[in-house]
C-alpha positions in Angstrom: -8.8 13.4 -20.8 -10.2 13.8 -17.4 -14.3 12.4 -16.5 -14.5 14.7 -13.6 -13.9 17.7 -11.9 -13.9 18.2 -8.3 -13.2 21.9 -6.4 -14.2 23.0 -2.6 -12.7 25.4 -0.4 -12.9 26.3 3.6 -12.8 28.6 6.3 -9.4 27.9 8.2 -10.8 29.1 11.0 -13.6 27.3 11.0 -12.2 24.3 11.2 -9.2 25.4 13.7 -13.1 26.5 15.6 -14.0 22.7 14.9 -10.7 20.6 16.1 -10.5 22.9 19.0 -13.8 21.8 20.9 -13.6 18.4 19.3 -10.0 17.2 19.7 -11.2 13.1 18.8 -12.3 14.6 15.2 -9.0 14.3 13.8 -8.8 11.3 14.4 -12.4 10.6 12.9 -11.5 12.7 8.9 -7.5 13.3 9.3 -5.0 10.2 8.2 -2.2 9.6 11.0 0.1 10.8 8.3 -1.8 13.2 7.5 -2.1 14.3 11.4 1.8 13.9 12.2 2.2 15.6 8.7 0.4 18.9 9.7 1.7 18.7 13.6 5.2 19.3 12.1 4.1 22.7 10.6 4.1 26.4 12.4 0.2 26.5 12.3 -1.0 23.1 11.5 -5.1 23.5 11.2 -3.8 25.0 7.6 -2.6 22.3 6.4 -5.7 20.0 7.7 -7.9 22.6 6.0 -6.4 22.6 3.5 -6.1 18.4 3.3 -10.4 17.9 4.2 -10.3 20.5 0.8 -8.8 17.7 -1.0 -10.4 15.0 -0.3 -14.6 17.0 -0.5 -12.9 16.8 -3.8 -11.7 14.3 -4.3 -15.6 12.8 -3.3 -16.9 15.3 -6.0 -14.2 14.1 -9.0 -15.3 10.8 -8.2 -18.6 11.7 -8.5 -19.4 9.7 -4.9 -22.6 9.8 -2.8 -20.6 9.6 0.3 -17.0 11.2 1.0 -15.4 9.0 3.7 -12.2 10.4 4.8 -9.9 8.2 6.0 -10.0 6.6 2.7 -8.7 9.6 1.3 -5.4 9.9 2.2 -2.7 13.2 1.3 0.7 12.2 0.7 3.7 15.0 0.7 3.1 18.2 0.7 5.4 21.8 1.1 8.6 20.9 -1.1 7.0 18.0 -2.7 4.5 16.3 -4.5 1.1 15.9 -3.2 -0.7 12.5 -3.7 -3.4 10.9 -3.3 -3.5 7.2 -1.7 -6.9 5.5 -1.7 -8.7 2.7 -0.3 -12.1 1.0 0.8 -15.4 1.8 -0.3 -13.3 4.9 -2.3 -11.0 2.5 -4.1 -13.1 0.0 -5.4 -15.5 3.2 -7.2 -12.3 4.3 -8.9 -11.3 1.5 -9.5 -14.8 0.3 -10.9 -14.3 3.4 -13.0 -11.1 3.1 -14.2 -9.9 6.5 -13.1 -8.1 7.9 -11.0 -6.7 10.7 -8.9 -4.9 14.0 -8.8 -5.1 17.2 -6.2 -4.0 20.9 -6.3 -4.1 22.5 -2.4 -3.6 26.1 -1.7 -4.0 28.1 1.4 -4.0 32.0 2.0 -3.9 33.3 5.8 -7.2 32.7 6.1 -9.2 29.9 2.5 -7.6 26.1 2.2 -8.8 25.1 -1.7 -8.5 22.5 -3.0 -9.3 21.0 -7.1 -9.2 17.2 -7.8 -9.7 15.5 -11.2 -10.5 12.1 -12.5 -8.9 11.1 -15.4 -9.2 7.5 -17.1 -5.8 5.2 -15.4 -3.3 4.7 -17.1 -2.7 1.9 -20.3 0.2 -0.2 -19.4 
């Protein structure tokens, strides 16, 4: 049973232009692991855009008022399963609500997107 759903789309060129104008923006939006993952790809901006969408989608699925991008880390991708690691106030909010989040990423040559589903943490 899902509790929340979040969806986000982003024009990849828009993010690439913003990062070109302000390279320090990458450090405010993406964790070192996310930056390293994208740097190893042919078009890093495409993968960063999908990760940014995931952060927005997670924020929406958890029904948070503020996105804290460095507290939402997208792990994996490509041929491996994509996972979300929450930290800080974002993790606290999810835990207080008893929620876990799953995401799916996608991109075309021009657009990146992500869907997040918040669901109750399975009983152990």
